[in-house]
N, C-alpha and C positions, 0 to 999 in steps of 0.2 A: 525283520524277523519276528516282530512283536507277535505274540500269541501263535507262533508257528512251531511245529515239531520238526527237529532237524535230526535225521539219523547219522551217526558218527562211527565209522568202522575203524578209525585210527586207534592204535594200541598204546604206543609209547607216549604220544602227546594228546592222548585222548581227554584227560582231565583239563588241560590247558584250552583245547579247542572248546570243550563243554563250558568253561568259564566265559570265553568270548561270546558263545551263543547267549548265555544267560545275561551278559552284558547289554545284548541288543534286545533284550526282552523275549527271547525264543526259549523253547524247551528242548534240551538235548536228549536223544535217545541213543544211549551208548551200547555199541555191539562190536566189541574188539574183534577184528577178523584176522589178526597176525600174531604169531608167536615167533620170538626170535630164539632160535635152538643153536647152541654152540656146535660148531662143525670144523674143529681144528684137528687136522691129522699131524700129530707131532713128528712122525716118521718122515712123512712127505715133506714137511718144512725143513727137517734136518737134512734129508737128501738133496733138497733144492739149494740150501745154503752151502752145503758142502761141495755141490757141483759148480756153484758160482765162483768158487776160488780159482778155477781153471777157465770156465767160460761165463763171465759175468754178463748180467743183462745191461743193455743200453739205456732202457727207460723203465722207471718204476712209477706206476699210477696208483695213487691212493683215492679211494672214492668216498669213504665214510669215516667219521671218527670213531664210531664203535668197532668197525673192523681193523682199523689201524691200532686201536688200544689192545684189541684181542690178540693181534699178531704179536705185538711186543710182549704181551703177557706169556704168550707161549714160548717165545725165545727167552724171556726171563727164566722160565721155569727149567729150560734145558741148557742154560748158560751159553746161548748163542747170540744174545744181543750184541755183543762187540763184533762179532762177524757180520751181523747184519748190517750194523752201522757202517762197517767198512765197504760193504756192497753199495750202500746208498750214497756214500761219499764218492764212489767212482761212477755212479749212474745219474742220469738226468731225473730228477724227483718232480713228478707232476701231481698236483692236488685238484680235486674237483669242487672244493668249497672250503668254507671257514672251519668246519668241524674237523677234517683231517689236518688242515693247517694247524689247528690249536694242538692236536694230539701229537703231531710230529714236533712242534715247537717245544713241547714239554720234554722231548727226547734230543733237543737241540740239533735236529736234522735240517740241513740246508734245503730250501725249496727253490726250485729253478723255474717252474711254470705253474701258474695259477689260473684256473678256468674263471672267466668273468661271470658276473651275474647274468643270467639266473643259475649258473653252476650245473648245466646239463651236459650231457654227452656231447652235444654239438659244440659247446665252448672248449671242451677238453680237446677235441679233434682240431678245433681252429688254433688253439695255441701251439699244438704240435706242428701244424702246417706253417704257421707264421714264424716258428722259431728257426734259427740257424743251426740245425743239427749236426754235430760233427760227424764226418765220414759219410754224410748223405751222398748217395750216388747221383742223385737228381733233385732239383727244387720241385720237380712236379710229383715226384714220388719220394720224399724224404724219409718215409718209414721203411723202404724197401730194405730187406736184409737185417732189419733190426730186431733184437730180442726184447719183448716188451712184457714185463710182469704187471698183471692187474690184480689188485686186492679187490676181491669179489665182495659185494655186499650181500643181501639176503638171497639173491639169485643172481645168475649169469647175466651181465649186461650184453644181450645179444647184439644190440646196435654198435656198441663199442668194439666188440670182438670182430664182428663182420666187417666193420670199416677198416680195422687194422690189417685183419688177413687179406683183404682186397688190395691192400697196398703193398703186400709181400712181407709183412711183418710176421714174426713167430711169437704167438701169444701164450704166455704162461700165466695161468690163473692160480691164485692162493685164496682158498676158502677159509674163513674164520667163523662164520654163522651163516645160518640159512633161515628163511621164512617158512612157516609151517602152519597148518590150520591149528588154532588153540585147542588145548585139551577141553576146556569148558566151551562148548558150542551152544549152550542154552540161550545166551543173549542173541546169537545170530538167528536161532530159530524163533525166538520171540520177534525179531525184526521182520523176518519173512511173514509170519502170521500177522503182524500189524500192517505190513504193506498190503497184504491181501484183504484187509478190512479197510483200507484207505484212510488209516490213521497217521500216516506219515506225510508231511509236506514236501520234504526234500531229503535226498540221500547223498551224502558227501563222501566221495572215494578219494583217499589221499595217496593211494598206490594201486598198481596194476594188480598186485597179488591179492589185494582185499576183495576185488571183484571176481577173481578166480576162486578164492576160497569161499565166498559167499555162495557161489553157485554149486561149489563141491558139496557144502553142507545141504543146500536145497535138493541136490540129486540124491543124497543119503536118505532124505525123508520124503522123496518122490514129489517134490514141489517145484522142480525147475521150470517147467512151463509156466506155472503160476507165478513164479518169481518174475520171469521176463515180462508177462502181461502187467504185473503190478509195477514194476519199475518203469514201464512204457506208458504209465498213466499218471506218473509222479515225476516231479522235478529231479534230475540227476546232475550232480556237480563233480567235476573232475579236477584234480590238482594240476594235471598238464596233458601234453600230447600222448606220451607213452601210456598213460593211464586211459585216456580217451579211446585210443586204439584198441586196447584190450576190451573195453566196455562194447565197443562196436563189433567187434568179433564175437561177443556174446549176445549180439542182436539187441543191444540196449542203446537207446538214443541218448546222446549227451547234450544237455541244455546250457550248462555253465561250465566254462573252462578257465582256470586261472592264468592270468599273464601278467607277470612271469609265474612260472609254476612253483609257488611258495604258498605257505599257510596264509599269511596276512593277505596277500591279493585274493586268495580263494574266499576267505570270510567276507571281505569287501564285495566281491562278485555275488556271493550268495546273498547278502543283505540287500544289494541292489535289485537282483532278480526277484526276490520275495516282495520287495516294496512294489514292484509293478503289478503283482497279483492282488493287491489290497486296494487299487484304485476305485473310486466310486463307480458303480455302473447302474444308476438310477434305481437303486434298491432292489435289483433283480439278481443278486448273487446266487440265490437258490436256483434259478433256472440255468445260470452258466454252469454251476456245479453239477447238475444233472445231465448237462451236455458234455461232461468230461469224457466219457467213454467213446462217444462219437469222434471227439476231437483227437483222442488217443490212436484211434484207428486210422484216422487220416494222416496223423503224424507219422505213423510206422510206414505209410505208404509213400513218403516223400523221401527225398535224398537224404543220404547218411551223412551230409556235410553239416558241421556244427552251425547253429544259428540260435539268436537269443530267444528260444522257445518260451523263456519265463513270461514274455510278453502275451503269449497265447493261452497259458494255462488258466482254467477257470478257477476263480477264487473259492476257497472253502467257506461254506455258510458259517456265519457268526455263531459261536457256542452260546448256548442260554446261559444267562446269569444264574449263579448258584445261591 
């Protein structure tokens, strides 16, 4: 990463990611692309908890620490936390990772199933399939007929919802917050302009919504086509497969994907990819840089399957000493 400029669209952990980039000698370009907006409907929560007294859910899935804490904050304000705890006591409680685990631990909630590292939807479903669920009609379809409550994070987990419904489960979603385009979009506009001037070496996306929001802002300023072209001649890093799929739908090629889909492996992958672009080339880096547009055109014509394109990207010419 040394002497490279890395664009970061992360909001909550943006400063932490920027510190890691500086640690490796890079220059972070912060352009937060997500805002967490409270999305609690007290009356819906009241109605759900009231209904669960007679028709309780079989399974309760917690996906995030932020959402779990927000749900309990809402029930605290309505005096419904004891009722919620009774529901959880009678349900199978599933967590997607360490953050909801900690939030539930603070409320002394028993946890029955925990997704394994890397804590994705795939691991949640694997736990449900491997568990001996009480009352399961069939081991092949253990979720058939089950009522499953899913604590939503910033957006609906379409993959999880579709998988549960495909197996015959009834899915009940509880929203506590949603992701939106930040009120201050100036940093994102500056990033779009900097990409157009080829001033960014790599753009790091840590969620699918960041990609969608960046293109939303580009559309507002009539630079959507320009943004696609700019990203397709710049290295693009993705936190994981869900984020990568969204980028490809937006016609953006993914060069680096973290495995497992976590910040630490993403930073390591970015560092390794950028190291490849700085290999000696007989002093002809300027020629390679001028060839970048031709390379980008050929890259867009190839398969959308991810590959280590970092090895192909021309190196940026050395900056003149000040």
